[in-house]
C-alpha positions in Angstrom: -25.2 -40.9 -0.9 -23.6 -41.7 1.8 -20.2 -43.0 0.3 -20.2 -39.7 -1.7 -20.4 -38.3 1.1 -17.7 -39.8 3.0 -15.7 -39.2 0.1 -15.6 -35.7 0.7 -14.8 -35.8 3.9 -12.0 -37.9 3.7 -10.1 -35.7 0.8 -10.8 -32.9 2.5 -9.0 -33.8 5.3 -6.7 -35.9 3.6 -5.1 -33.9 0.7 -3.5 -36.5 -0.6 -6.5 -39.2 -0.6 -7.4 -37.6 -3.4 -4.3 -37.1 -5.1 -5.3 -38.8 -8.9 -7.2 -36.2 -9.6 -8.2 -35.9 -13.5 -10.3 -32.4 -12.9 -8.3 -28.8 -13.0 -10.4 -26.3 -11.3 -9.1 -22.7 -11.6 -8.7 -20.6 -9.6 -6.9 -21.5 -6.4 -8.1 -18.4 -5.0 -10.6 -15.6 -5.4 -11.1 -12.2 -3.6 -14.2 -10.5 -5.0 -16.2 -7.7 -3.8 -19.6 -7.5 -2.2 -22.4 -7.4 -4.6 -19.8 -8.3 -7.7 -20.4 -11.6 -9.3 -16.8 -14.5 -10.1 -16.7 -17.4 -12.0 -15.1 -20.3 -11.4 -13.8 -22.9 -13.9 -13.9 -26.8 -13.7 -12.3 -29.3 -16.7 -12.7 -32.9 -17.1 -10.7 -35.6 -19.1 -12.9 -38.4 -18.2 -16.3 -39.4 -19.4 -18.8 -38.4 -17.3 -22.9 -37.8 -16.8 -22.5 -33.8 -15.0 -20.6 -32.4 -12.8 -21.7 -31.6 -8.8 -20.5 -28.3 -7.3 -19.7 -28.1 -3.3 -19.0 -25.6 -1.0 -17.2 -26.6 2.4 -18.9 -24.1 5.4 -15.9 -23.5 7.9 -18.4 -21.7 10.3 -20.4 -25.0 10.3 -18.0 -27.5 9.5 -19.6 -29.4 6.8 -20.3 -29.8 2.9 -23.2 -28.2 1.8 -24.5 -29.5 -1.6 -25.1 -26.4 -4.6 -26.2 -28.4 -7.6 -25.7 -30.9 -10.6 -25.1 -30.0 -14.0 -25.4 -32.7 -16.4 -24.7 -33.2 -19.9 -27.0 -31.8 -21.4 -27.5 -28.7 -19.4 -29.8 -29.1 -16.5 -29.0 -28.6 -13.5 -30.5 -30.0 -10.0 -30.1 -27.7 -7.2 -29.6 -28.5 -3.8 -32.0 -27.1 -0.5 -32.7 -23.6 -0.4 -30.1 -23.0 -3.3 -30.8 -19.9 -5.2 -30.7 -20.3 -9.2 -30.6 -17.1 -9.6 -27.3 -16.5 -7.2 -25.7 -20.0 -8.9 -25.6 -21.0 -12.6 -23.6 -23.6 -14.3 -22.6 -22.4 -18.0 -21.4 -25.3 -20.0 -18.4 -24.2 -22.3 -17.9 -27.5 -23.7 -18.9 -31.1 -22.9 -15.7 -31.3 -20.7 -15.4 -27.8 -19.6 -17.4 -25.9 -17.3 -18.1 -22.7 -15.3 -19.9 -22.2 -11.8 -21.0 -18.5 -12.1 -22.0 -17.1 -8.7 -24.1 -13.8 -8.1 -24.4 -11.0 -6.1 -22.2 -12.2 -3.5 -22.1 -11.8 0.1 -20.0 -12.4 2.7 -22.1 -16.0 3.8 -20.9 -16.7 0.3 -17.5 -17.0 1.4 -15.8 -20.6 1.5 -14.3 -23.5 -0.6 -15.6 -24.7 -3.8 -15.2 -27.6 -4.9 -16.6 -29.4 -8.1 -16.6 -33.5 -8.9 -17.6 -36.0 -11.0 -18.8 -39.5 -9.8 -18.3 -42.5 -11.9 -19.2 -46.5 -9.7 -17.7 -46.3 -6.5 -15.0 -43.7 -7.7 -15.1 -39.5 -6.6 -13.1 -37.7 -8.6 -12.8 -34.3 -7.1 -11.0 -31.0 -8.1 -8.5 -29.1 -6.2 -10.8 -26.2 -4.3 -11.3 -22.7 -5.1 -11.3 -20.4 -1.8 -13.5 -17.6 -2.1 -13.4 -14.9 0.1 -16.2 -12.0 -0.3 -14.7 -8.2 1.5 -17.0 -4.9 0.7 -14.0 -3.0 0.1 -10.6 -5.2 -1.8 -7.4 -3.9 -0.4 -5.6 -1.8 -3.1 -2.3 -2.9 -4.2 0.6 -1.9 -2.2 3.3 0.2 -3.7 6.9 0.1 -2.4 8.1 3.7 -2.3 12.0 3.4 -1.9 13.4 7.0 0.1 16.0 8.9 -1.8 19.5 7.8 -1.1 21.7 10.5 0.3 25.7 10.9 -1.4 28.3 10.2 1.0 31.9 11.1 0.2 33.8 8.3 -1.5 37.3 7.6 -0.1 39.8 5.7 -2.2 39.9 2.1 -2.2 43.1 1.5 -4.6 42.5 -2.6 -4.2 38.6 -1.8 -4.9 36.3 -1.4 -8.0 36.2 2.1 -7.8 39.7 2.6 -8.5 39.1 1.1 -12.1 36.1 3.8 -12.8 36.3 7.0 -14.2 35.8 9.0 -10.6 37.4 11.3 -8.3 40.1 8.1 -7.4 40.9 7.2 -10.9 44.2 6.5 -11.8 43.5 9.3 -14.5 42.7 11.9 -12.5 45.1 11.6 -9.5 48.6 10.6 -11.8 48.7 13.8 -13.6 47.6 15.8 -10.7 50.7 13.9 -9.0 52.9 14.5 -11.8 52.3 18.2 -12.0 52.8 18.8 -8.0 56.5 16.9 -8.8 56.9 19.5 -11.5 56.3 22.3 -9.3 58.5 21.0 -6.9 61.7 20.3 -8.7 60.7 23.8 -10.3 61.0 25.5 -7.0 64.3 23.7 -5.9 66.2 25.6 -8.3 65.0 29.0 -7.3 65.6 28.1 -3.7 69.0 27.4 -4.5 69.4 31.2 -6.8 68.1 32.4 -3.6 70.7 30.8 -1.6 73.7 32.1 -3.4 72.7 35.7 -3.8 72.1 35.4 0.2 75.5 33.9 0.8 77.3 36.7 -2.1 75.8 39.5 0.0 76.4 38.3 3.3 80.4 37.8 2.4 80.6 41.7 0.7 78.6 43.1 4.1 81.7 41.5 6.1 84.3 42.4 3.4 83.7 46.2 4.4 
């Protein structure tokens, strides 16, 4: 028993010490509401006589033995562990689920499942359980509407290739129209200039 507690302590202090794990424990983290219930799944790929469940109490800095469930489905509970709160459901010979009911703040901690074979301890990765009176709402980020700013013509940018105000399809016809208008004004100006000179010559001849 002392060797088992030593293995547990080493696995907690040195995560690499129990790196060759053959237990799959899910989920990694649970945040549950007060008075609700939750389940922790433990799966093993190795033959075993039963599954141990422990809880690491951060405040007391010690492991708490919860219960042991053998392959026949019989459970042995630790001291002062409520059988109504904790129960193990054997889903198969290699899959076990720890059910925790009527959750309170004192139930928070790190939960581990493990199997023991001779002098070897196989420990799960652990599940951190948090208990809160009110669960936080999922955060929804709202983006402020973007204000439109007047765009400037940038011939070398991508805006020049689009069909916007700076597109050649828009300003080329406008420039051509302005040029045609300018060319039509020149003959008219020359005509008025000639008429003015004729009128000036007539006045001086008289």
